[in-house]
C-alpha positions in Angstrom: 0.0 0.0 0.0 1.3 3.4 -0.9 1.9 6.1 1.7 -0.5 8.9 1.0 0.2 12.5 1.8 -1.3 13.9 5.0 -4.5 15.6 3.9 -6.5 18.0 6.0 -10.2 17.4 6.9 -11.0 20.5 4.7 -11.1 18.4 1.5 -12.1 15.0 2.9 -15.3 13.3 1.9 -17.1 10.6 3.9 -19.4 7.8 2.7 -22.6 8.1 4.7 -24.3 5.3 2.9 -23.9 3.2 -0.3 -24.2 6.1 -2.7 -23.8 9.3 -0.8 -20.5 11.1 -0.2 -20.6 14.1 2.1 -17.9 16.7 2.6 -16.6 16.2 6.2 -16.5 19.9 6.8 -20.3 20.2 6.3 -21.1 17.7 9.1 -22.5 19.2 12.2 -23.2 15.9 14.1 -24.0 12.2 13.9 -26.8 11.0 16.2 -28.2 7.6 17.1 -31.9 7.4 16.3 -32.8 5.0 19.2 -31.2 7.0 21.9 -32.0 10.6 20.7 -35.7 10.1 19.8 -36.6 9.2 23.4 -36.7 13.0 24.1 -39.7 14.9 22.8 -37.6 17.9 21.6 -35.6 15.7 19.2 -38.8 14.2 17.8 -40.1 17.7 17.2 -36.8 18.7 15.6 -37.0 15.8 13.2 -40.7 16.4 12.4 -40.0 20.1 11.7 -37.0 19.2 9.4 -39.2 16.8 7.5 -42.0 19.4 7.0 -39.3 21.8 5.6 -38.1 19.2 3.2 -34.7 19.0 4.8 -34.7 15.2 5.4 -33.1 12.8 3.0 -33.6 9.0 3.4 -32.9 5.9 1.4 -36.1 4.0 0.9 -36.2 0.4 2.0 -33.5 0.6 4.7 -34.1 0.8 8.4 -32.4 4.0 9.6 -30.2 3.6 12.6 -28.7 7.2 12.8 -29.1 10.6 11.3 -26.5 13.1 10.2 -27.0 16.9 10.4 -25.1 18.8 7.8 -24.8 22.4 6.8 -24.1 22.8 3.1 -23.9 26.6 3.5 -26.0 29.7 3.2 -27.9 29.0 6.4 -29.3 25.7 5.1 -29.3 22.4 6.8 -29.8 18.8 5.7 -30.8 15.8 7.7 -29.7 12.4 6.3 -31.2 9.2 7.7 -28.7 6.3 7.2 -28.7 2.6 8.0 -25.2 2.9 9.3 -24.6 3.0 13.1 -23.0 6.1 14.6 -20.0 4.0 15.5 -19.4 3.0 11.9 -19.8 6.6 10.8 -17.4 7.8 13.5 -14.8 5.4 12.3 -15.1 6.8 8.8 -14.7 10.3 10.1 -11.6 9.4 12.2 -9.3 8.3 9.4 -9.2 8.3 5.6 -9.8 4.9 3.9 -6.2 4.2 3.2 -5.3 4.5 6.9 -8.2 2.2 8.1 -8.1 -1.6 8.3 -10.4 -3.2 5.8 -14.0 -3.7 7.0 -14.4 -7.3 6.0 -17.7 -7.9 7.7 -19.3 -4.9 6.0 -18.6 -5.5 2.3 -21.4 -4.4 0.1 -23.7 -3.6 3.0 -23.1 0.0 3.6 
C-alpha cells in the first residue's frame, strides 16, 4: 500500500451510505436514532425538518442514525442512514487508506 500524503479534513469526503459522499467539513453531528428520539424535543426537531423538506432518506432501509449537515447559506440537511453512529465515527476518524479493511461490512453500507 502506498503512503499517501497527510491531507486535512478540509477536503475530505465521507461515505454516509452506499451512494452518498458528504464533505466532512459540512457535518454538524451524527446521532443515534434510538437514543435521541426518546426525548420529545428531538422528535419535534425531526418532524420540523421533515416538514421543511430537509430530510433525505434511502427507501427500503431501516435508519439507525441521522447526520445533520450544513451545506452553507444557512441551510441544513438531515440524512437518515442505515449505518450505526460507531461505523460513521470510524469513517470520520481516518481516511480509507489509513483504516483496516471492513471485512464484515462488504457491500452492505
